[in-house]
C-alpha positions in Angstrom: -17.4 -1.4 2.9 -13.9 0.6 4.8 -11.3 0.9 3.6 -9.5 -1.3 6.2 -11.6 -4.0 6.5 -11.2 -4.2 1.8 -7.6 -4.8 2.9 -8.5 -7.2 5.3 -11.3 -9.3 2.4 -8.2 -9.0 0.1 -5.6 -9.9 2.7 -7.2 -13.6 1.9 -6.0 -14.0 -1.1 -2.2 -13.3 -0.6 -0.5 -16.1 -2.3 2.9 -17.1 0.8 3.0 -20.2 0.6 7.5 -19.2 1.6 6.6 -16.6 4.4 3.0 -17.0 5.6 2.7 -13.7 5.4 0.0 -12.4 4.2 -0.9 -8.8 4.0 -3.9 -6.9 2.3 -3.3 -3.3 0.9 -6.4 -1.0 -0.4 -5.7 3.0 -2.2 -9.0 5.2 -2.4 -8.9 6.7 -6.1 -9.6 10.4 -5.9 -12.8 9.1 -7.2 -13.9 8.0 -4.8 -14.1 4.0 -5.5 -11.1 1.3 -3.9 -8.8 -0.9 -4.9 -7.7 -3.8 -4.4 -3.8 -5.1 -3.7 -1.7 -8.5 -1.6 1.1 -9.6 -1.1 1.8 -12.5 -4.5 5.4 -14.0 -3.4 7.4 -16.1 -5.8 10.4 -19.0 -5.0 12.4 -16.7 -7.0 13.1 -14.2 -4.5 12.8 -11.1 -4.8 10.8 -11.5 -7.8 7.4 -11.1 -5.5 4.5 -8.3 -5.5 3.9 -5.9 -2.3 0.3 -5.6 -1.5 0.1 -2.1 -1.6 2.2 -2.0 -5.2 -1.2 -4.4 -6.0 -3.6 -2.2 -5.0 -1.4 0.9 -6.8 -1.7 -0.7 -10.2 -4.9 -2.0 -9.2 -5.6 1.7 -9.9 -4.0 3.0 -12.9 -5.1 0.0 -14.8 -8.4 1.5 -13.9 -6.7 4.4 -15.4 -6.4 6.6 -12.0 -3.7 8.2 -11.4 -4.5 9.7 -7.8 -4.7 8.0 -4.1 -6.4 10.5 -1.4 -6.7 8.0 1.1 -4.6 3.8 1.8 -5.1 1.3 4.3 -2.1 -1.8 4.7 -3.1 -5.2 6.9 -1.1 -7.9 8.3 -1.5 -10.7 11.4 1.8 -9.2 12.7 2.1 -8.2 16.8 2.3 -4.6 15.7 1.4 -2.5 12.3 3.9 -2.8 9.4 5.0 -0.1 7.3 4.9 -0.8 3.3 8.2 -1.4 2.5 10.4 1.7 1.3 10.1 0.4 -2.8 6.4 1.0 -1.8 6.8 4.3 0.1 8.1 5.4 -3.1 5.2 4.3 -4.6 2.8 5.7 -2.9 4.3 8.9 -2.9 4.5 9.0 -6.3 0.6 9.3 -6.1 -1.0 10.5 -3.0 0.0 13.7 -1.8 1.7 14.4 1.7 -0.7 14.6 3.7 -2.8 11.6 2.3 -4.0 9.5 5.4 -2.5 5.9 6.2 -4.3 3.5 8.3 -1.5 0.6 9.0 -3.4 -1.9 11.0 -3.3 -5.9 12.2 -5.4 -8.7 12.5 -6.1 -8.4 16.7 -6.9 -4.2 15.2 -4.0 -2.5 16.3 -3.9 0.4 14.6 -1.4 3.2 13.0 -2.1 6.1 11.5 -0.4 7.9 9.4 0.9 10.3 6.8 2.2 9.4 2.3 5.0 12.3 4.3 6.0 11.5 7.8 6.2 7.6 6.0 9.0 8.8 3.6 10.1 12.3 4.3 12.6 14.1 1.8 10.8 11.7 -0.6 11.9 11.8 -4.7 10.4 13.7 -7.1 10.0 14.3 -11.1 12.0 18.2 -9.9 15.2 15.9 -9.0 15.8 15.7 -12.6 14.7 18.7 -13.8 17.7 19.9 -15.3 19.2 23.5 -14.4 
């Protein structure tokens, strides 16, 4: 199964009764294994979970801490980029050059990278004492 197909598959499980905006995400770990996540809304906004965060959580729960590829899909007019928080989460677990594929359910695709999504990312080195 391709990464975008995995994202498309899990998107169907999204819990989006308020926005009706289902998002699916899939990440590939260093092992090659694919981890999926979908958005999960909550009536008490902003207590929901983004699809990207869910996929990363599944990867970490399985014992992996490095992603090598990302795919995100939504039913929208143009490919939807991750929110700011998820961009930082992707940057925590993926190198600058990790490929990110953003897609729509009708076939539009935008290829980018973790670094392009979050230039100037906050890193652990920023917390080092001089």
